[in-house]
N, C-alpha and C positions, 0 to 999 in steps of 0.2 A: 504494500500500500504506500510505503514511503516513496517508491519510484514515481507514483502519480503526482505526489506533492512537488517533487523536484521538477517534473515535466511541466506542471502548471506554473511554477515559478518562472521558468524560462519561456513560457508561452509556446511550448512545443505540443502539437496535437499528434496523437498516435491513432493510426488506423491500419489494419492489416492490408498488405499489398498482395495482390494476386499476380503470380508470374505466369504468363502465357507463352513465354519463349525463353530460351537460353541465350544469354549474351556473353560473347567472348570479351574478356577484360585483359588488357596487356599492361604490364608494368612500364611506366614511362620514365626516362631519365630526367632528372631535374636540370635546370639551366646551369650554366657555368657559375661557379661560386656558391651554389645552393647545396644544402644538405637535405636529403630526403629521409624521413623516418616513417616506416610502416609500423603501426601500433595495433595491438589487439588485447582484449581483456576477456576473461571468462570466469564462470563459477560452475561448480558441479555438486550435485547431491543436495540432500535436505539440509546439510550443515553449511552450505554456501561457501565452501573453501574456494577462494578466488586466486587468480594468478594473472600476470600481465606478461606480454612479450613485445619487444621492440627490436628493430634492426635499422641501423644508420648506414647510408651509402652516399658517396659523393657524386659529382656530375659525370663521372666516367663509370658509374656503377661500382666503384671501388668500395670494398667493405671497410667501414670505419669502426663499427662495434655493434654488439648485440646484447640483449638482456632478457632473461626469463626469470621471473621472481614470484614467489608466493607472497600475497599481500594480506592474508588473514581471512576473516569470515565476512564476506560482502556478497552482494548480488552481482549479476553480470553487468548491469548498467553502470554501477559504481566502478567496476573493474575497467570498463571501457573509458570512462572519464579519467580514472586514475592513470591509465596508460598514456593518455594524451597529455595530462598535466606533468607526468614524469618526464616525457619527451621535451616539453617546454623548459622545465627546470634544468635538464641536462644540457640543452642548447645554450641556456643562459650561463651555466657553469663553464661551458667550453668556449664561450664568447662567439657563438655562431649567430650572426645577425640575420641570416637568410635560411629559414627552416621551412620545408614543405612537409606537412603532416598528412599522412594518408591513413584513414581508418575506415573499417567496414560497418561501423554503427551509424545508421542514419540518424538515430536519436541524439547521439553524442555530437555529431557534426552539426545538426540543427541547433542544438543548445549553444555551441560555440559561435554560431553565426547569428544568434539572437542579440538584439539590442540590449537585452537585460544583462549580458555578460560585460562587466566593466573591464576596459583595457587601459592600463596606466599610461 
């Protein structure tokens, strides 16, 4: 139920999407000088043990680093948000000013695109 309160706060509406076709998705190189991070978060079971995964690559698809970490007892939505926030914090720590974040959670992406999210 707490997921719905978070979604309401960011004014994100949820409705199931029906897929009537399979779409091929290809990984794209970031532009020169950019770092691309692919993020994911998940939880499993009734205890909601959650984990995140991130992989960082440069404009040549060169491997910079990766992370897979258990984050405790949370739901999948929190894990998706946590993965994105962790990527942003790591970019700040590494002084990367051009970060391309790719995430498969429509809800997380919508929340970060919301005007309700404050950017300093």
